[in-house]
C-alpha positions in Angstrom: 143.8 -23.9 114.4 142.9 -20.3 115.4 144.2 -19.0 112.1 141.9 -21.4 110.2 138.9 -20.4 112.3 139.6 -16.7 111.8 140.0 -17.2 108.0 136.7 -19.1 107.8 134.9 -16.4 109.8 136.2 -13.8 107.3 135.0 -15.9 104.4 131.6 -16.5 106.0 130.9 -12.8 105.3 131.0 -13.6 101.6 129.0 -16.8 101.4 128.0 -19.9 103.2 128.4 -22.8 100.8 127.1 -26.2 101.9 130.5 -27.8 101.1 133.1 -25.0 101.4 136.4 -26.9 101.2 138.2 -29.4 99.1 141.5 -30.9 100.0 143.7 -32.2 97.2 147.4 -33.0 97.1 148.0 -31.4 100.5 146.3 -28.2 99.5 143.1 -26.9 101.2 140.9 -25.1 98.7 138.0 -22.9 99.7 135.2 -23.1 97.1 131.8 -21.5 96.5 133.0 -17.9 97.4 133.1 -15.1 94.8 136.5 -13.7 95.2 135.6 -10.4 93.5 133.4 -9.5 96.5 136.2 -9.9 99.1 137.6 -6.6 100.3 141.3 -5.8 100.0 141.5 -5.7 103.8 140.1 -9.2 104.1 142.4 -10.5 101.3 145.4 -9.2 103.2 144.2 -10.7 106.4 143.5 -14.1 104.7 147.1 -14.0 103.3 148.4 -13.2 106.8 146.5 -16.2 108.1 148.1 -18.6 105.6 145.9 -18.5 102.5 146.8 -17.6 98.9 144.4 -15.7 96.9 144.5 -15.9 93.1 141.8 -13.6 91.6 142.6 -14.5 88.0 142.0 -18.2 88.6 139.3 -17.7 91.2 141.2 -19.7 93.8 141.6 -19.4 97.6 144.0 -22.1 98.9 146.4 -22.9 101.6 149.4 -25.3 101.9 149.3 -24.6 105.7 146.0 -26.3 106.3 146.2 -29.0 103.7 146.0 -32.7 104.4 149.0 -34.5 105.8 
């Protein structure tokens, strides 16, 4: 759970959407964050914490934290 909390704290620097997550087909998506604003350092840290970043598709998602 620590990795998820760390990731959310990083993402909080880039926005505070009212409904920041969607879980679909065992994938946790982060929504409402402009990926173009996220620093390279934070992208690398998010990836180390278990998130995938797809700039072209404007997606931040994780199989690690999805529903079971």
